[in-house]
BALO-692940 format. One record per residue: residue in three letters; x, y, z of N, C-alpha, C in turn. Coordinates in pm, whole numbers, plus 50000, padded with zeros to 5 digits. Layout:
% BALO-692940
AlaXYZXYZXYZ
...
END
This chain:
% BALO-692940
Met748927619412508748457605612515748777599712652
Asp747747595612725747957588712852748267574112826
Ile749297569012892749697555112876749847548813015
Asp749137538013038749227530713164750047517913146
Leu750417512013258751167499513258750457489513348
Val750247477413298749547467013373750487455313398
Tyr750487450413523751217438313560750227427913612
Leu750537415213591749947404513672750987400813777
Trp750527398113899751477394414004750837384314098
Val751647374814142751197365114242752357361914334
Asp752057360514461753057355814557752837341014577
Gly753567332914498753407318514506753957312314633
Asn754597320714717755117315714845754117317414958
Asp753007324114930751987326915032751237313915067
Pro751317309415194750667296615231749157296715211
Val748507308115232747057309015212746717306815066
Trp747467313514979747247312114835747557297814790
Leu748637292014842749017278414805747937268314844
Thr747347270314962746277261415006745107262114910
Lys744757274214871743637275914778743947269514643
Lys745157271614594745547265614467745477250414473
Asn745997244614580746027230014593744617224014600
Glu743677231614653742297226814661741677224914523
Phe742157232514426741557232014293742407224414192
Leu743507218714236744297210414146743517197814108
Pro743867191613995743197179013960743297168814073
Ala742377159514075742307149814185743607142214203
Asp744327139314092745567131714104746757140614138
Arg746487153814151747527163414187748667164214085
Gln748467158213967749497158213865749227169413764
Val750207178013744750067188713646751357189513565
Asp751217193913442752377196013356753167207813413
Pro754467206313437755267217613488755177229913400
Gln754997228013268754827239513179753527246813207
Val752557239713262751207245213280751017251113419
Ala751377243813522751097248513658752227245013753
Gly753437243913702754577241013787754967252913873
Glu755877250513965756297260814060756797273413991
Cys757487271813878758067283513811757007293413765
Arg755737289013752754667298013710754287307713822
Tyr754567304313946754037312114058755087316614159
Val756307311514150757297314514254757587329614258
Glu757707334814378757947349214399759427351414430
Asn760077359614346761497362414365761747377414368
Asp760717385014402760827399514418761087406914287
Glu760787400614173761047407214045760247420114029
Leu758987420114079758137431914060758787444414118
Arg759407443214233760077454614297761097460814200
Tyr761887452114136762927457114047762357461813913
Ser761277455413869760647460013746760087474113763
Leu759477476813878758967490313906760097500413915
Arg761217496313972762377505313975762847508613834
Ser762787498613746763217501113608762257510513537
Val760967509513568759977518713511760267532913555
Glu760497534513685760757547813739762027553813681
Lys762977545613655764257550413605764227553613456
Phe763537545213378763637546413233762337550113162
Ala761197549713230759927553513168759037560913267
Pro759527571913324758757579013429757507585913376
Trp757327586213245756157592613184754897584013194
Ile755017571613234753837563013246752887568913348
Arg751607569913310750627576913395750307569213522
Arg749927556613506749497548913622749897534313604
Val750207527713716750577513613715749477505713785
Tyr748937495713715747937486713774748587473113797
Ile748407467713917748947454613952747767445413983
Val747517435813894746357426913905746757414613985
Thr746057412014095746417401014185745177393814238
Asp745427382414298744367374714365744297379114511
Asp743897391614531743777397514665745087396514743
Gln746197398314674747507398814737748147412314709
Thr748977416914802749677429614784751107428014832
Pro752097431814752753477431114801753647439014930
Ala754297433115028754437439515159755167452815151
Trp756057454415053756897466215042756237477414961
Leu755087474714899754477484314808753727495314883
Asp753957507914844753237519214902751897520614829
Thr750867514914886749557514914821748847528414829
Ser749407537814907748807551114914749217559814795
Asn750157555014718750617562614603749527563114496
Pro749107575014453748007576114357748337570714218
Arg749617568714189749997563714056750057548414051
Ile749857541914164749877527314168748567522214226
Arg747967512614159746717506914210746747491714199
Val746437485114310746327470514311744887466914277
Val744707458214177743387454414127743147439714158
Ser742067436814225741717422914257741087416114137
His741317403014126740627395214022739127397214031
Arg738617399014154737177400414173736617413014107
Glu737457423014083737007435314020736797434013870
Ile737457424413808737417423813662736917410513607
Met736757400413694736377387113646735077382513713
Pro734237375113641732987370213699733247361013819
Ala732417362213921732607354614044732547339614019
Glu731747335313921731547321013900732777313813845
Ile733747321113790734937314413737736127315213832
Leu735967322013944737057323414041737087311614139
Pro738247308314193739557314614170740197309314040
Val741107317313987741797313813863743297314513886
Phe744007304413836745457303713851746137303413714
Asn745407308113615745827307713477745997321913425
Ser747227325913398747467339613351746777342313217
Cys746637332113133745957334113005744507338213026
Thr743847332113123742467335713153742377349813208
Ile743247353113300743237366413361743457377213256
Glu744347374613160744667384513057743457387712969
Leu742527378512956741317381212879740537393012935
Phe740667395413065739837405313132740577418413160
Leu741777420013107742547432313132741787445013091
Pro741067445112979740357457512942739287461813041
Arg738907452913132737877456213231738437463613352
Ile739727465813357740317473013470739717486913477
Pro739087490713588738467504013598739487515213580
Gly739187524513490740047536013470741237533713379
Leu741367521813322742507518813236742497527913112
Ala743657533413078743777542112962743557534412833
Glu743157541512727742997535312595744327529312549
His745417536212572746737531212538747407525712665
Phe747787513112661748427507512779749487497312741
Leu750407495112833751447485112820751127473512913
Tyr751557461612874751347450012959752677442912980
Ala752937439113104754207432613136754007422013243
Asn754817411613235754947402513348755947408513444
Asp755967403513567756867409613665758337406213641
Asp758607397213546760007394113514760487401613390
Met759787412513355760147420813241760597434513291
Phe761637439813227762297451813281762667461513168
Phe762677474213202763207484613115764697486113148
Ser765547487013046766977488313075767627499813000
Arg766857507112920767327519212854766197529512857
Pro766517542512856765447552512851764617550712723
Val763317550612738762417549612624761347560412638
Asp760747564112527759647573812532758397567312474
Pro757247574112476756017567912423756147563312278
Gly756997570312198757187566412059757847552912041
Phe758397547512149758967534012145757857523612136
Phe756667527012186755567517512195754387520612103
Phe754197533412068753077537411983753577546511872
Asp753057544311750753517552611638752817566111638
Trp753127574411539752617588211537751097588711523
Gln750477577611478749007576911469748377571411597
Gly749217568311695748707562511819748497547511811
Arg748957541311703748817526811689749927519611766
Pro749617508011824750677500411894751767496011797
Ile752997496511842754117490711768754287476411816
Val754057466911728754097452711763755497447411733
Arg756147442411835757497436811819757417421711806
Leu757897416811692757927402511666759337398511624
Lys759637385811635760977380911603760887367911524
Val761977364511458762057351811387762277340511488
Gln761417330611483761557319011571760897307211504
Ser761557295911503761027283911437759987277311526
Leu758797282911529757747277811616757347263511580
Lys757317260411452756847247211410757787236111454
Lys759037239511481759987229511528759787226311675
His758937234211741758737232411884757257230511917
Asp756567223511832755117222111850754777214311977
Asp755747207012033755497199912157755557209212277
Asp756017221412256756077231612361754717238712366
Ile754137239512487752777245012498752717259612452
Tyr753757267412478753767281412435753787282412283
Cys754707275312218754807275812072753527270512009
His752987259812066751737254112014750617264512018
Thr750527272012128749457281812142749647293512045
Ile750877298312027751127309211934750737305111792
Leu751077292911753750707288011620749197287811602
Arg748477284011706747007284011699746467298011683
Met747057307811752746597321711739746827326711596
Gln747967323311539748237327211400747217320911306
Asp746887308411329745917301511244744537308011253
Leu744147312511373742847319111389742777332011306
Val743817340011314743837352611240743907349911089
Arg744707340311051744857337010908743527331910851
Ala742807324110929741527318810882740487329910865
Arg740597340310946739587351010940739917361410835
Tyr741197365010822741577376110734742377371610611
Gly742737359110605743517354210494744987357710501
Arg745417363310611746817367210629747127368310778
Cys748377365610811748867367610948750377366310946
Ser751037374411023752487373411034752867359811092
Ser753927354011041754417341211093755527343311195
Leu755847356011225756857359011325756307356311465
Ala757197354411560756807351011697756867363411787
Pro756087363711895756177374811991757577375812051
His757977387912087759307389712145759327386312294
His758167383112350758027379312491758647389912583
Asn758047401712575758487412812658757347422812670
Val757627434612720756587444712738755927447712603
Asp754607446512598753857448912475752907460612490
Ala752587467012376751677478512373750327474412314
Tyr749257479612373747907476512328747047489112331
Arg745967488612252744867498112269743697490412327
Arg743097496212427741987489412496740867485812397
Ser740547494912306739467492412210739807480712118
Asp741067479712074741487468411990741357455312066
Phe741747455612193741697443612277740257438612289
Leu739337447912317737937444112333737347438912203
Glu737667445512091737147441111961737647427211925
Cys738907424711952739487411511922738787400612003
Cys738587403212132737927393312217736497390612172
Glu735857401012120734497399212069734517391511937
Thr735457394711850735567387911720735767373011737
Phe736597369311832736927355111853736267349611980
Arg735097354512009734417350812134734267335612148
Ala733817329112045733587314612053734897307112077
Glu735957311412009737247304612023737877306812160
Leu737477317512229738067320712359737237315712477
Glu736097309712448735187305612554735847295712649
His736627286312596737297276512681738207283312783
Thr738987293112736739957299512824739277306712939
Lys738107312112917737397319513023737117310913145
His737087297813126736727288913237737887279713276
Ala739077282813228740227274013254741007279113375
Arg740917272013486741607276313608743117274913595
Phe743557264513523744977262313501745247262213350
Arg746477265313314746817266213173746697252613104
Ser746367253312974746277241112894746657244312750
Arg746787234312668747137236112528746017242712448
Asp744807243312505743667248912433743407263612467
Asp744267269612550744077283612589744387293212474
Trp743947305612493744357316212402745687321812450
Gln746277330712370747467338112410747257352612365
Arg747677362012448747377376112420747957380912288
Ala748907373612231749447377212100748347377611994
Leu747217371012019746097371511925745677385911899
Val745667394112002745277408211987746257415511894
Leu747537412411907748557419111827748487414411682
Tyr748377401211659748237396011524746977401511457
Asp745907402211533744637407411481744777422111442
Ala745427430011527745607444311497746477446311373
Leu747527438311359748377439211240747597435711114
Ala746797425111121746037420711003745027431210960
Arg744537439211055743537449511023744147463211002
Gly745457464211004746107477110983745997486411101
Arg745767480911219745607489211339746847488911428
Ala747937484111374749207483811447750327484111343
Ser751517487611387752667487511297753677477311347
Leu754327470511255755227459611289756667464511299
Arg757357459911403758797462311415759457448911445
Lys760327444711355760997431911369762187433311463
Val762217425011566763297425411664764397415711623
Thr765597421011612766777412811588767827416711692
Arg768967410311685770017413511783770667427011755
Phe770377433111638770997446011606769997455911546
Asn768697454411579767707463011512767727477511560
Lys768437480411670768547494411715769667501811643
Leu770587494711582771787500911528771507507711395
Arg772087519511376771957526911251773307529511187
Asn774347529111267775687531511216776177519211139
Pro776597520911012777027509310931778167501410995
Leu779107508211059780217501311121779737492611236
Arg778827497911316778287490211428777457478411378
Leu776747480411266775987469411208776917458211162
Leu778057462111105779027452211061779587444411180
Arg779907451511288780417444911407779357435611466
Ala778097440011464777027431911521776837419011440
Ala777067419911309776927408011224777897397011266
Phe778997401311330779987391611378779847389111528
Gly778697393711585778397390611724778967400011826
Ala779457411711784780037421311878779287434511871
Gly779027440511987778407453711990776987453911937
Cys776197443711971774817443211924773977454011992
Gly772827456811935771897466311995770487462211962
Ser769747457112060768427451512034767357458812114
Asp766167460012054765017465512127764717457112250
Ser764827444012235764277435012335765057422012338
Arg765217416712458765907403912472765237395612581
Cys764867383312546764327373912644765457364412683
Ile765837364512810767027357412855766607346412953
Pro766997334012929766737323513029767407327213161
Ala766617328013266767137333113394768137323813460
Tyr768187311313418769127302013481770547303713429
Leu770737311613322772087313513269772957321013369
Ser774207317613374775107323513473775767336313425
Asn775687339313294776387350913238775427362313201
Leu774517365713291773517375913262774147389413229
Glu775167393213303775797406213279776427406913140
Ser777107396413099777757396512967776717396712855
Ile775587390112876774517390412777773967404512763
Met773747411112876773237424912873774247434212806
Glu775487432212834776517440712773776577438512622
Lys776417426212578776507423212436775337428912358
Tyr774117427012408772927430712332772407444612365
Asp772747450112480772307463412520770817465512491
Pro769947456812540768527457812506767837469312578
Ser766837475012514766017485212580765047478712678
Leu764637466512649763777458512736764417444812752
Phe764277438812870764717425012883763787417412976
Cys763717404412951762917395413033763817384513086
Leu763707381513214764447370413275763467358913293
Asn763457350013195762437339713188762737328013281
Asp761877326213379761997315113475761357302613415
Asp761967291213433761367278713388761787267413481
Val761457255013441761667243513530763137240813557
Arg764037247013480765467244713501766037253513612
Met765257263113660765737272313763765887265313897
Thr766967268513969767187263414104767117275114202
Asp767097272014332767087282614433768367290914424
Glu769477284514392770737291914376770657301614258
Asp769987297314151769797306214035768977318514075
Arg767957316414155767087327514193767827337514283
Ile768697332614368769507341514450770427349814361
Arg770997343314262771897350314170771127360814088
Val769897357514048769067367013973768757379314058
Arg768427377314184768127388714272769357397614290
Thr770517391514302771747399414313771977407514186
Phe771757401314071771897408013942770957420013933
Leu769687418013971768707428713963769007439814063
Asp769437436114182769747446214283770927454814241
Thr771837449014166772977456614115772547466414007
Arg771617462213922771167470813811770177481413857
Phe769337477913955768287487114000768337488414152
Pro769367494814206769507495614351768637506214416
Glu768137515714337767407526914394766007522714437
Lys765567528214548764197526014590763267533714497
Val762067528314479761107534714390760507546914457
Ile760587558114390759907570214435759047574814319
Val757757572014326756867575614218755997587214265
Arg756037598214192755167609414225754467613814099
Lys753367620914115752607625514001753437635213920
Val753427633713788754217642313700753307652813640
Ala753607665513668752837676513611753307679413470
Arg752497686213391752887689713256754107698713261
Gly755087695813179756267704313171757367700613268
Glu757307688813329758387684713419758537669613412
Phe759667664713460759887650413472759777646713619
Ala759467633913646759537629113783760997626513817
Ala761367629213942762717625813986762867610713986
Thr764027606113948764247591713948765257588014054
Gly765207575414095766167570714193765757574514334
Ser766697573814425766417576614565766397591614589
Ala765897595614706765767609814736767107616514753
Ala768127608814781769477614414795770487604714739
Asp771537610114682772607601614631773417596114748
Asp774357587214715775107580514821775847590114912
Asp776207602014859776947611514942776037620815020
Gly774717618515012773777626215091773277638715023
Arg773797642114903773317654014834771997650814764
Pro771157660814742769867658214676770097652114540
Ser769257642514503769377636014374768887645214264
Ala769687646614157769277655114047768147648513968
Gly768327635613936767327628713857767077636213728
Leu765797637513690765407645813576764347655613625
Val764717663913716763747672613781763217683113685
Gly764087688413597763637697813496763147711013552
Tyr763807716213656763427729213711764607738913704
Phe764327751613678765297762113703765237765613851
Arg766247773313897766207778214035764937786614051
Gly764257785114161762977791614179761837782814135
Lys762157770214097761157760314062760357764213937
Met760997770813842760327773813716760437761613625
Pro759317755313584759397743013506759997745413369
Val760757735713324761367736413192760887724413111
Glu760317727112993759877716212907761097708712854
Pro761017695412845762077688112777762157692512632
Leu763337694412580763507699212444763867687712353
Leu763177686412243763447675912148764347681112037
Ala765507675112024766427679311919765957673311787
Ala764977679611726764367673811605763957684611508
Gly764847693611474764517703911377765167717111411
Pro765107726911318765777739811336765317747211461
Val763987747511485763477754911600763977748411730
Ala763847735011737764277727911857765787729711878
Ala766537729211768767987730711780768347744411837
Asp767647755011793767887768411847767557768711995
Ala766457762412033766057762312173767107755112258
Val767647744312204768687737112276769907745912295
Phe770297753412192771467762012200771257772812306
Val770077778912307769777789212407769847783312547
Thr769287771312564769307764812694770737762212740
Leu771577758012647772977755712680773637768612729
Leu773357779812661773937792712701773477796512841
Val772177794812867771627798212999772287789713106
Ala772417776713079772997767613177774447771213207
Val775217774613104776617778213124776737791413198
Ala775897801213160775967814413223775597813713371
Ala774607805513404774147804813543775177798313634
Arg775887788413582776947781313654776467773913778
Thr775247776313816774697768913931773817757413884
Phe773827754913753773037744113697773947735113614
Arg773537723013596774257714413505773267708113408
Leu773727704413292772857699113188772907683913189
Val771767677713192771687663213184771157659613046
Val771887651312975771467646912843771107632212851
Met769897629012819769437615212829769037610112691
Glu769697599912645769357594012517768107585612533
Val767127588012449765847581412461765527574012332
Glu765247561112345764907553312227763497556912182
Ser763317558912053762007562211999761887556511860
Asn760677552411826760417547811690759487557411618
Ala759227569111676758347578611612758957582811478
Pro758287580211366758897582411235759197596911204
Glu758497606511270758737620511236760097625411285
Phe760747617711374762057621911422763187614911348
His762937603111298763917595811215765237593511286
Ala765277594511414766547592511484766257591311632
Thr767247587411706767127587011851766917601111902
Leu765977602711994765697615812050766687619112161
Met766897631912180767727636312292766857645012382
Tyr766537640012500765817648212596766847656712671
Leu766657669512670767567678512738766807685312850
Ala767317684912969766637691313081767677697613172
Val767467710313208768347716813303767907713113443
Val768827708413524768467703713657769257711313763
Glu768737711013883769367718513991770777713514020
Ser771627722814054772997719314083773107712514219
Tyr774167704714237774437699014368774907709814466
Ala775347721214415775987731414500775017736814605
END
């Protein structure tokens, strides 16, 4: 299964882009900060660190698409075949451009040329923080795993985001007589391109306003509609996100109930909080989002960049992954100058080694043989990487085992 990753990105510090945006603002220049405030567009280099997290924890992703308004990060290697910058002009009708509304742009994601049937979508402030495999996002039938959480949306109807989610639920409920009342986890989501297109066609009339909305409003759609629609039609599987939904050990579950040693699939963290490290340590999320809002200051953004640089210091090295091998992660050399082991998955002589899944008698035997070979050779070391997966046929966390070249 090929799986792509799509980002929306904007450099809100670009004077050319700012001039264009200001030309299309309402005549009174007054906008709701929730709708078109600075926090919607400010550039704090998050995309650089998000890509580093992908390379480190999800190197199996086939291709990364970055959708922009004819902008390209100065640091991005655009010659890399696994990364492609997509202009709004490639996927959106000329008559509705320019658009400064992410909700509108998201309507046209399925039009990205070459996009895989199975794809992930992320904002640039969303990050991978634990190794994950495709089973974390798609079930054994290839259906998206939809992550939702308990949130009192009705108590926050004055909030434009909560208001919009409630409207999406009402649309699905009116059509199918049922819809989950849980809220999106606001993190990396999985989609099928065909489901996305069908949903947009089903609710074409209801989405017409959003297609022409340059700036966000209370009447826009939200991409969660695709997920609610897929769940209502049995084309997705639901996974409820809690602060301890990753835990299986009864003792750890008991500790988590008292707020210690939690383990969550996903955590959305207000970026202005000063204790980001302690939050990450407590929840140990596989995915996290650093949500920027009107409370953020320039000092907060400096602190966020320091936090991200500490977690993801390695430069991104993305290369095409052949069948039977992993891409190397991290920098080309470790701090001491020796070649980085990463997850190269080669024997000496560059013989590729398939990752072994510890999921049954045959796999277990293969793992044992690999261990013997690694010990006997003495010029290799074994790297064991715990990989989060929701694939039901494994019923447990997977262990990817790969023999990698020695530092010697």
